[in-house]
Structure formats: structure tokens, C-alpha cells
mmCIF file as Biopython writes it, N, C-alpha, C and O atoms, coordinates in Angstrom:
data_model
#
loop_
_atom_site.group_PDB
_atom_site.id
_atom_site.type_symbol
_atom_site.label_atom_id
_atom_site.label_alt_id
_atom_site.label_comp_id
_atom_site.label_asym_id
_atom_site.label_entity_id
_atom_site.label_seq_id
_atom_site.pdbx_PDB_ins_code
_atom_site.Cartn_x
_atom_site.Cartn_y
_atom_site.Cartn_z
_atom_site.occupancy
_atom_site.B_iso_or_equiv
_atom_site.auth_seq_id
_atom_site.auth_asym_id
_atom_site.pdbx_PDB_model_num
ATOM 1   N N  . MET A ? 1  ? 0.859   -1.175  0.000   1.0 0.0 1  A 1 
ATOM 2   C CA . MET A ? 1  ? 0.000   0.000   0.000   1.0 0.0 1  A 1 
ATOM 3   C C  . MET A ? 1  ? 0.900   1.231   0.000   1.0 0.0 1  A 1 
ATOM 4   O O  . MET A ? 1  ? 1.881   1.265   0.743   1.0 0.0 1  A 1 
ATOM 5   N N  . PRO A ? 2  ? 0.596   2.236   -0.807  1.0 0.0 2  A 1 
ATOM 6   C CA . PRO A ? 2  ? 1.424   3.442   -0.834  1.0 0.0 2  A 1 
ATOM 7   C C  . PRO A ? 2  ? 1.476   4.103   0.538   1.0 0.0 2  A 1 
ATOM 8   O O  . PRO A ? 2  ? 0.534   4.005   1.324   1.0 0.0 2  A 1 
ATOM 9   N N  . GLU A ? 3  ? 2.586   4.772   0.813   1.0 0.0 3  A 1 
ATOM 10  C CA . GLU A ? 3  ? 2.767   5.397   2.119   1.0 0.0 3  A 1 
ATOM 11  C C  . GLU A ? 3  ? 1.749   6.493   2.393   1.0 0.0 3  A 1 
ATOM 12  O O  . GLU A ? 3  ? 1.388   6.727   3.547   1.0 0.0 3  A 1 
ATOM 13  N N  . HIS A ? 4  ? 1.279   7.172   1.342   1.0 0.0 4  A 1 
ATOM 14  C CA . HIS A ? 4  ? 0.358   8.289   1.550   1.0 0.0 4  A 1 
ATOM 15  C C  . HIS A ? 4  ? -1.075  7.836   1.847   1.0 0.0 4  A 1 
ATOM 16  O O  . HIS A ? 4  ? -1.930  8.659   2.175   1.0 0.0 4  A 1 
ATOM 17  N N  . VAL A ? 5  ? -1.335  6.538   1.733   1.0 0.0 5  A 1 
ATOM 18  C CA . VAL A ? 5  ? -2.674  6.012   2.030   1.0 0.0 5  A 1 
ATOM 19  C C  . VAL A ? 5  ? -2.619  5.313   3.382   1.0 0.0 5  A 1 
ATOM 20  O O  . VAL A ? 5  ? -1.766  4.456   3.616   1.0 0.0 5  A 1 
ATOM 21  N N  . SER A ? 6  ? -3.526  5.684   4.256   1.0 0.0 6  A 1 
ATOM 22  C CA . SER A ? 6  ? -3.554  5.014   5.555   1.0 0.0 6  A 1 
ATOM 23  C C  . SER A ? 6  ? -4.919  4.370   5.753   1.0 0.0 6  A 1 
ATOM 24  O O  . SER A ? 6  ? -5.934  4.854   5.251   1.0 0.0 6  A 1 
ATOM 25  N N  . ARG A ? 7  ? -4.920  3.284   6.484   1.0 0.0 7  A 1 
ATOM 26  C CA . ARG A ? 7  ? -6.181  2.643   6.827   1.0 0.0 7  A 1 
ATOM 27  C C  . ARG A ? 7  ? -6.022  2.082   8.231   1.0 0.0 7  A 1 
ATOM 28  O O  . ARG A ? 7  ? -4.921  1.698   8.625   1.0 0.0 7  A 1 
ATOM 29  N N  . PRO A ? 8  ? -7.097  2.032   8.979   1.0 0.0 8  A 1 
ATOM 30  C CA . PRO A ? 8  ? -7.002  1.510   10.344  1.0 0.0 8  A 1 
ATOM 31  C C  . PRO A ? 8  ? -6.497  0.072   10.348  1.0 0.0 8  A 1 
ATOM 32  O O  . PRO A ? 8  ? -6.820  -0.719  9.462   1.0 0.0 8  A 1 
ATOM 33  N N  . GLU A ? 9  ? -5.703  -0.250  11.354  1.0 0.0 9  A 1 
ATOM 34  C CA . GLU A ? 9  ? -5.167  -1.607  11.493  1.0 0.0 9  A 1 
ATOM 35  C C  . GLU A ? 9  ? -6.307  -2.609  11.602  1.0 0.0 9  A 1 
ATOM 36  O O  . GLU A ? 9  ? -7.249  -2.405  12.368  1.0 0.0 9  A 1 
ATOM 37  N N  . GLY A ? 10 ? -6.221  -3.698  10.830  1.0 0.0 10 A 1 
ATOM 38  C CA . GLY A ? 10 ? -7.239  -4.729  10.871  1.0 0.0 10 A 1 
ATOM 39  C C  . GLY A ? 10 ? -8.442  -4.435  9.987   1.0 0.0 10 A 1 
ATOM 40  O O  . GLY A ? 10 ? -9.330  -5.278  9.862   1.0 0.0 10 A 1 
ATOM 41  N N  . HIS A ? 11 ? -8.491  -3.265  9.376   1.0 0.0 11 A 1 
ATOM 42  C CA . HIS A ? 11 ? -9.607  -2.915  8.494   1.0 0.0 11 A 1 
ATOM 43  C C  . HIS A ? 11 ? -9.368  -3.538  7.126   1.0 0.0 11 A 1 
ATOM 44  O O  . HIS A ? 11 ? -8.313  -3.309  6.534   1.0 0.0 11 A 1 
ATOM 45  N N  . PRO A ? 12 ? -10.319 -4.325  6.598   1.0 0.0 12 A 1 
ATOM 46  C CA . PRO A ? 12 ? -10.108 -4.975  5.309   1.0 0.0 12 A 1 
ATOM 47  C C  . PRO A ? 12 ? -10.060 -3.958  4.168   1.0 0.0 12 A 1 
ATOM 48  O O  . PRO A ? 12 ? -10.630 -2.870  4.257   1.0 0.0 12 A 1 
ATOM 49  N N  . LEU A ? 13 ? -9.378  -4.335  3.116   1.0 0.0 13 A 1 
ATOM 50  C CA . LEU A ? 13 ? -9.345  -3.485  1.936   1.0 0.0 13 A 1 
ATOM 51  C C  . LEU A ? 13 ? -10.732 -3.474  1.299   1.0 0.0 13 A 1 
ATOM 52  O O  . LEU A ? 13 ? -11.333 -4.537  1.145   1.0 0.0 13 A 1 
ATOM 53  N N  . PRO A ? 14 ? -11.254 -2.328  0.930   1.0 0.0 14 A 1 
ATOM 54  C CA . PRO A ? 14 ? -12.618 -2.263  0.410   1.0 0.0 14 A 1 
ATOM 55  C C  . PRO A ? 14 ? -12.799 -2.960  -0.934  1.0 0.0 14 A 1 
ATOM 56  O O  . PRO A ? 14 ? -13.913 -3.376  -1.254  1.0 0.0 14 A 1 
ATOM 57  N N  . ALA A ? 15 ? -11.740 -3.102  -1.733  1.0 0.0 15 A 1 
ATOM 58  C CA . ALA A ? 15 ? -11.867 -3.707  -3.059  1.0 0.0 15 A 1 
ATOM 59  C C  . ALA A ? 15 ? -11.820 -5.237  -3.016  1.0 0.0 15 A 1 
ATOM 60  O O  . ALA A ? 15 ? -12.107 -5.883  -4.024  1.0 0.0 15 A 1 
ATOM 61  N N  . LEU A ? 16 ? -11.468 -5.822  -1.886  1.0 0.0 16 A 1 
ATOM 62  C CA . LEU A ? 16 ? -11.355 -7.274  -1.781  1.0 0.0 16 A 1 
ATOM 63  C C  . LEU A ? 16 ? -12.532 -7.841  -1.001  1.0 0.0 16 A 1 
ATOM 64  O O  . LEU A ? 16 ? -12.909 -7.290  0.034   1.0 0.0 16 A 1 
ATOM 65  N N  . PRO A ? 17 ? -13.122 -8.940  -1.484  1.0 0.0 17 A 1 
ATOM 66  C CA . PRO A ? 17 ? -14.225 -9.547  -0.730  1.0 0.0 17 A 1 
ATOM 67  C C  . PRO A ? 17 ? -13.703 -10.176 0.559   1.0 0.0 17 A 1 
ATOM 68  O O  . PRO A ? 17 ? -12.520 -10.495 0.673   1.0 0.0 17 A 1 
ATOM 69  N N  . GLN A ? 18 ? -14.586 -10.347 1.511   1.0 0.0 18 A 1 
ATOM 70  C CA . GLN A ? 18 ? -14.225 -10.995 2.772   1.0 0.0 18 A 1 
ATOM 71  C C  . GLN A ? 18 ? -13.755 -12.418 2.495   1.0 0.0 18 A 1 
ATOM 72  O O  . GLN A ? 18 ? -14.419 -13.151 1.763   1.0 0.0 18 A 1 
ATOM 73  N N  . GLN A ? 19 ? -12.634 -12.817 3.058   1.0 0.0 19 A 1 
ATOM 74  C CA . GLN A ? 19 ? -12.071 -14.138 2.825   1.0 0.0 19 A 1 
ATOM 75  C C  . GLN A ? 19 ? -12.514 -15.094 3.925   1.0 0.0 19 A 1 
ATOM 76  O O  . GLN A ? 19 ? -12.683 -14.703 5.080   1.0 0.0 19 A 1 
ATOM 77  N N  . ARG A ? 20 ? -12.701 -16.370 3.537   1.0 0.0 20 A 1 
ATOM 78  C CA . ARG A ? 20 ? -13.043 -17.406 4.514   1.0 0.0 20 A 1 
ATOM 79  C C  . ARG A ? 20 ? -11.823 -17.686 5.391   1.0 0.0 20 A 1 
ATOM 80  O O  . ARG A ? 20 ? -10.688 -17.631 4.920   1.0 0.0 20 A 1 
ATOM 81  N N  . GLN A ? 21 ? -12.057 -17.976 6.630   1.0 0.0 21 A 1 
ATOM 82  C CA . GLN A ? 21 ? -10.972 -18.305 7.543   1.0 0.0 21 A 1 
ATOM 83  C C  . GLN A ? 21 ? -10.633 -19.788 7.503   1.0 0.0 21 A 1 
ATOM 84  O O  . GLN A ? 21 ? -9.537  -20.183 7.903   1.0 0.0 21 A 1 
ATOM 85  N N  . THR A ? 22 ? -11.555 -20.607 7.029   1.0 0.0 22 A 1 
ATOM 86  C CA . THR A ? 22 ? -11.332 -22.049 6.951   1.0 0.0 22 A 1 
ATOM 87  C C  . THR A ? 22 ? -11.726 -22.534 5.567   1.0 0.0 22 A 1 
ATOM 88  O O  . THR A ? 22 ? -12.466 -21.856 4.853   1.0 0.0 22 A 1 
ATOM 89  N N  . GLY A ? 23 ? -11.243 -23.684 5.194   1.0 0.0 23 A 1 
ATOM 90  C CA . GLY A ? 23 ? -11.595 -24.270 3.911   1.0 0.0 23 A 1 
ATOM 91  C C  . GLY A ? 23 ? -12.965 -24.909 3.966   1.0 0.0 23 A 1 
ATOM 92  O O  . GLY A ? 23 ? -13.587 -24.978 5.026   1.0 0.0 23 A 1 
ATOM 93  N N  . PRO A ? 24 ? -13.433 -25.378 2.818   1.0 0.0 24 A 1 
ATOM 94  C CA . PRO A ? 24 ? -14.738 -26.032 2.797   1.0 0.0 24 A 1 
ATOM 95  C C  . PRO A ? 24 ? -14.710 -27.341 3.581   1.0 0.0 24 A 1 
ATOM 96  O O  . PRO A ? 24 ? -13.654 -27.947 3.762   1.0 0.0 24 A 1 
ATOM 97  N N  . ARG A ? 25 ? -15.858 -27.759 4.034   1.0 0.0 25 A 1 
ATOM 98  C CA . ARG A ? 25 ? -15.995 -29.002 4.802   1.0 0.0 25 A 1 
ATOM 99  C C  . ARG A ? 25 ? -15.686 -30.195 3.903   1.0 0.0 25 A 1 
ATOM 100 O O  . ARG A ? 25 ? -16.124 -30.233 2.753   1.0 0.0 25 A 1 
ATOM 101 N N  . SER A ? 26 ? -14.940 -31.160 4.413   1.0 0.0 26 A 1 
ATOM 102 C CA . SER A ? 26 ? -14.614 -32.364 3.645   1.0 0.0 26 A 1 
ATOM 103 C C  . SER A ? 26 ? -15.779 -33.341 3.670   1.0 0.0 26 A 1 
ATOM 104 O O  . SER A ? 26 ? -16.492 -33.468 4.665   1.0 0.0 26 A 1 
ATOM 105 N N  . GLU A ? 27 ? -15.949 -34.021 2.556   1.0 0.0 27 A 1 
ATOM 106 C CA . GLU A ? 27 ? -16.965 -35.062 2.474   1.0 0.0 27 A 1 
ATOM 107 C C  . GLU A ? 27 ? -16.332 -36.291 1.850   1.0 0.0 27 A 1 
ATOM 108 O O  . GLU A ? 27 ? -15.381 -36.178 1.076   1.0 0.0 27 A 1 
ATOM 109 N N  . SER A ? 28 ? -16.842 -37.441 2.176   1.0 0.0 28 A 1 
ATOM 110 C CA . SER A ? 28 ? -16.348 -38.672 1.568   1.0 0.0 28 A 1 
ATOM 111 C C  . SER A ? 28 ? -17.482 -39.683 1.505   1.0 0.0 28 A 1 
ATOM 112 O O  . SER A ? 28 ? -18.454 -39.608 2.256   1.0 0.0 28 A 1 
ATOM 113 N N  . VAL A ? 29 ? -17.330 -40.622 0.598   1.0 0.0 29 A 1 
ATOM 114 C CA . VAL A ? 29 ? -18.291 -41.714 0.460   1.0 0.0 29 A 1 
ATOM 115 C C  . VAL A ? 29 ? -17.511 -43.009 0.328   1.0 0.0 29 A 1 
ATOM 116 O O  . VAL A ? 29 ? -16.378 -43.016 -0.152  1.0 0.0 29 A 1 
ATOM 117 N N  . GLU A ? 30 ? -18.116 -44.090 0.751   1.0 0.0 30 A 1 
ATOM 118 C CA . GLU A ? 30 ? -17.512 -45.410 0.593   1.0 0.0 30 A 1 
ATOM 119 C C  . GLU A ? 30 ? -17.874 -45.945 -0.790  1.0 0.0 30 A 1 
ATOM 120 O O  . GLU A ? 30 ? -19.042 -45.914 -1.178  1.0 0.0 30 A 1 
ATOM 121 N N  . LEU A ? 31 ? -16.887 -46.432 -1.534  1.0 0.0 31 A 1 
ATOM 122 C CA . LEU A ? 31 ? -17.135 -47.023 -2.847  1.0 0.0 31 A 1 
ATOM 123 C C  . LEU A ? 31 ? -17.270 -48.532 -2.711  1.0 0.0 31 A 1 
ATOM 124 O O  . LEU A ? 31 ? -16.634 -49.167 -1.870  1.0 0.0 31 A 1 
ATOM 125 N N  . THR A ? 32 ? -18.113 -49.076 -3.562  1.0 0.0 32 A 1 
ATOM 126 C CA . THR A ? 32 ? -18.222 -50.527 -3.602  1.0 0.0 32 A 1 
ATOM 127 C C  . THR A ? 32 ? -16.985 -51.087 -4.308  1.0 0.0 32 A 1 
ATOM 128 O O  . THR A ? 32 ? -16.224 -50.334 -4.915  1.0 0.0 32 A 1 
ATOM 129 N N  . THR A ? 33 ? -16.785 -52.380 -4.232  1.0 0.0 33 A 1 
ATOM 130 C CA . THR A ? 33 ? -15.671 -53.033 -4.919  1.0 0.0 33 A 1 
ATOM 131 C C  . THR A ? 33 ? -15.739 -52.763 -6.414  1.0 0.0 33 A 1 
ATOM 132 O O  . THR A ? 33 ? -14.721 -52.489 -7.049  1.0 0.0 33 A 1 
ATOM 133 N N  . GLU A ? 34 ? -16.939 -52.839 -6.974  1.0 0.0 34 A 1 
ATOM 134 C CA . GLU A ? 34 ? -17.115 -52.586 -8.409  1.0 0.0 34 A 1 
ATOM 135 C C  . GLU A ? 34 ? -16.791 -51.140 -8.773  1.0 0.0 34 A 1 
ATOM 136 O O  . GLU A ? 34 ? -16.175 -50.881 -9.807  1.0 0.0 34 A 1 
ATOM 137 N N  . GLU A ? 35 ? -17.203 -50.205 -7.931  1.0 0.0 35 A 1 
ATOM 138 C CA . GLU A ? 35 ? -16.913 -48.787 -8.188  1.0 0.0 35 A 1 
ATOM 139 C C  . GLU A ? 35 ? -15.409 -48.516 -8.116  1.0 0.0 35 A 1 
ATOM 140 O O  . GLU A ? 35 ? -14.870 -47.773 -8.937  1.0 0.0 35 A 1 
ATOM 141 N N  . ARG A ? 36 ? -14.737 -49.116 -7.140  1.0 0.0 36 A 1 
ATOM 142 C CA . ARG A ? 36 ? -13.279 -48.946 -7.035  1.0 0.0 36 A 1 
ATOM 143 C C  . ARG A ? 36 ? -12.586 -49.503 -8.262  1.0 0.0 36 A 1 
ATOM 144 O O  . ARG A ? 36 ? -11.659 -48.884 -8.785  1.0 0.0 36 A 1 
ATOM 145 N N  . ALA A ? 37 ? -13.026 -50.672 -8.733  1.0 0.0 37 A 1 
ATOM 146 C CA . ALA A ? 37 ? -12.431 -51.285 -9.919  1.0 0.0 37 A 1 
ATOM 147 C C  . ALA A ? 37 ? -12.665 -50.411 -11.147 1.0 0.0 37 A 1 
ATOM 148 O O  . ALA A ? 37 ? -11.757 -50.225 -11.957 1.0 0.0 37 A 1 
ATOM 149 N N  . ALA A ? 38 ? -13.876 -49.873 -11.292 1.0 0.0 38 A 1 
ATOM 150 C CA . ALA A ? 38 ? -14.185 -49.006 -12.437 1.0 0.0 38 A 1 
ATOM 151 C C  . ALA A ? 38 ? -13.346 -47.735 -12.395 1.0 0.0 38 A 1 
ATOM 152 O O  . ALA A ? 38 ? -12.860 -47.278 -13.430 1.0 0.0 38 A 1 
ATOM 153 N N  . PHE A ? 39 ? -13.173 -47.167 -11.216 1.0 0.0 39 A 1 
ATOM 154 C CA . PHE A ? 39 ? -12.359 -45.955 -11.085 1.0 0.0 39 A 1 
ATOM 155 C C  . PHE A ? 39 ? -10.902 -46.258 -11.426 1.0 0.0 39 A 1 
ATOM 156 O O  . PHE A ? 39 ? -10.256 -45.474 -12.122 1.0 0.0 39 A 1 
ATOM 157 N N  . ALA A ? 40 ? -10.383 -47.373 -10.948 1.0 0.0 40 A 1 
ATOM 158 C CA . ALA A ? 40 ? -9.005  -47.759 -11.251 1.0 0.0 40 A 1 
ATOM 159 C C  . ALA A ? 40 ? -8.820  -47.935 -12.756 1.0 0.0 40 A 1 
ATOM 160 O O  . ALA A ? 40 ? -7.798  -47.526 -13.307 1.0 0.0 40 A 1 
ATOM 161 N N  . GLU A ? 41 ? -9.798  -48.537 -13.418 1.0 0.0 41 A 1 
ATOM 162 C CA . GLU A ? 41 ? -9.732  -48.713 -14.871 1.0 0.0 41 A 1 
ATOM 163 C C  . GLU A ? 41 ? -9.740  -47.362 -15.576 1.0 0.0 41 A 1 
ATOM 164 O O  . GLU A ? 41 ? -8.992  -47.158 -16.532 1.0 0.0 41 A 1 
ATOM 165 N N  . LEU A ? 42 ? -10.565 -46.451 -15.119 1.0 0.0 42 A 1 
ATOM 166 C CA . LEU A ? 42 ? -10.619 -45.110 -15.700 1.0 0.0 42 A 1 
ATOM 167 C C  . LEU A ? 42 ? -9.270  -44.408 -15.557 1.0 0.0 42 A 1 
ATOM 168 O O  . LEU A ? 42 ? -8.787  -43.794 -16.508 1.0 0.0 42 A 1 
ATOM 169 N N  . VAL A ? 43 ? -8.666  -44.495 -14.383 1.0 0.0 43 A 1 
ATOM 170 C CA . VAL A ? 43 ? -7.364  -43.866 -14.153 1.0 0.0 43 A 1 
ATOM 171 C C  . VAL A ? 43 ? -6.313  -44.474 -15.074 1.0 0.0 43 A 1 
ATOM 172 O O  . VAL A ? 43 ? -5.498  -43.752 -15.648 1.0 0.0 43 A 1 
ATOM 173 N N  . ARG A ? 44 ? -6.329  -45.804 -15.220 1.0 0.0 44 A 1 
ATOM 174 C CA . ARG A ? 44 ? -5.374  -46.450 -16.138 1.0 0.0 44 A 1 
ATOM 175 C C  . ARG A ? 44 ? -5.602  -45.973 -17.564 1.0 0.0 44 A 1 
ATOM 176 O O  . ARG A ? 44 ? -4.648  -45.667 -18.281 1.0 0.0 44 A 1 
ATOM 177 N N  . HIS A ? 45 ? -6.864  -45.909 -17.978 1.0 0.0 45 A 1 
ATOM 178 C CA . HIS A ? 45 ? -7.200  -45.463 -19.329 1.0 0.0 45 A 1 
ATOM 179 C C  . HIS A ? 45 ? -6.722  -44.030 -19.572 1.0 0.0 45 A 1 
ATOM 180 O O  . HIS A ? 45 ? -6.126  -43.743 -20.609 1.0 0.0 45 A 1 
ATOM 181 N N  . LEU A ? 46 ? -6.978  -43.151 -18.638 1.0 0.0 46 A 1 
ATOM 182 C CA . LEU A ? 46 ? -6.557  -41.756 -18.792 1.0 0.0 46 A 1 
ATOM 183 C C  . LEU A ? 46 ? -5.037  -41.632 -18.764 1.0 0.0 46 A 1 
ATOM 184 O O  . LEU A ? 46 ? -4.474  -40.766 -19.434 1.0 0.0 46 A 1 
ATOM 185 N N  . GLY A ? 47 ? -4.376  -42.482 -18.003 1.0 0.0 47 A 1 
ATOM 186 C CA . GLY A ? 47 ? -2.917  -42.448 -17.935 1.0 0.0 47 A 1 
ATOM 187 C C  . GLY A ? 47 ? -2.264  -42.939 -19.208 1.0 0.0 47 A 1 
ATOM 188 O O  . GLY A ? 47 ? -1.117  -42.588 -19.481 1.0 0.0 47 A 1 
ATOM 189 N N  . ASP A ? 48 ? -2.966  -43.748 -20.000 1.0 0.0 48 A 1 
ATOM 190 C CA . ASP A ? 48 ? -2.434  -44.288 -21.240 1.0 0.0 48 A 1 
ATOM 191 C C  . ASP A ? 48 ? -2.588  -43.336 -22.417 1.0 0.0 48 A 1 
ATOM 192 O O  . ASP A ? 48 ? -1.995  -43.568 -23.471 1.0 0.0 48 A 1 
ATOM 193 N N  . ARG A ? 49 ? -3.361  -42.281 -22.267 1.0 0.0 49 A 1 
ATOM 194 C CA . ARG A ? 49 ? -3.607  -41.362 -23.376 1.0 0.0 49 A 1 
ATOM 195 C C  . ARG A ? 49 ? -2.355  -40.583 -23.746 1.0 0.0 49 A 1 
ATOM 196 O O  . ARG A ? 49 ? -1.558  -40.222 -22.880 1.0 0.0 49 A 1 
ATOM 197 N N  . ASP A ? 50 ? -2.187  -40.326 -25.036 1.0 0.0 50 A 1 
ATOM 198 C CA . ASP A ? 50 ? -1.104  -39.449 -25.475 1.0 0.0 50 A 1 
ATOM 199 C C  . ASP A ? 50 ? -1.560  -38.018 -25.325 1.0 0.0 50 A 1 
ATOM 200 O O  . ASP A ? 50 ? -2.670  -37.659 -25.716 1.0 0.0 50 A 1 
ATOM 201 N N  . VAL A ? 51 ? -0.704  -37.218 -24.762 1.0 0.0 51 A 1 
ATOM 202 C CA . VAL A ? 51 ? -1.057  -35.802 -24.521 1.0 0.0 51 A 1 
ATOM 203 C C  . VAL A ? 51 ? -0.491  -34.954 -25.627 1.0 0.0 51 A 1 
ATOM 204 O O  . VAL A ? 51 ? -0.669  -33.736 -25.624 1.0 0.0 51 A 1 
#
């Protein structure tokens, strides 16, 4: 911030939106054996592609 501009300590910059203090909540689901196998196959398939 330029020296000629002052703002109270702890006062947010007016041009920036309020920032979250924490990240989003984590979520997870259990995959079935078939779903895990399908996902592994997808990852292998995508890894084999020429970029």
C-alpha cells in the first residue's frame, strides 16, 4: 500500500471480498468393490492417453 494512504489496522481493503478463515468441509463416500475397480480402470485409461 502506498505510504500516503492510511487505513485503520485490521480494516479490510474495500476492493477485496471478505475471505473465509477455513476451507470447505470435507466429504467422503464409501465405494463398492465394483466402483473402485471401475475408477481404477478409468485412471489407467486416462494415464495411457497421449497428450
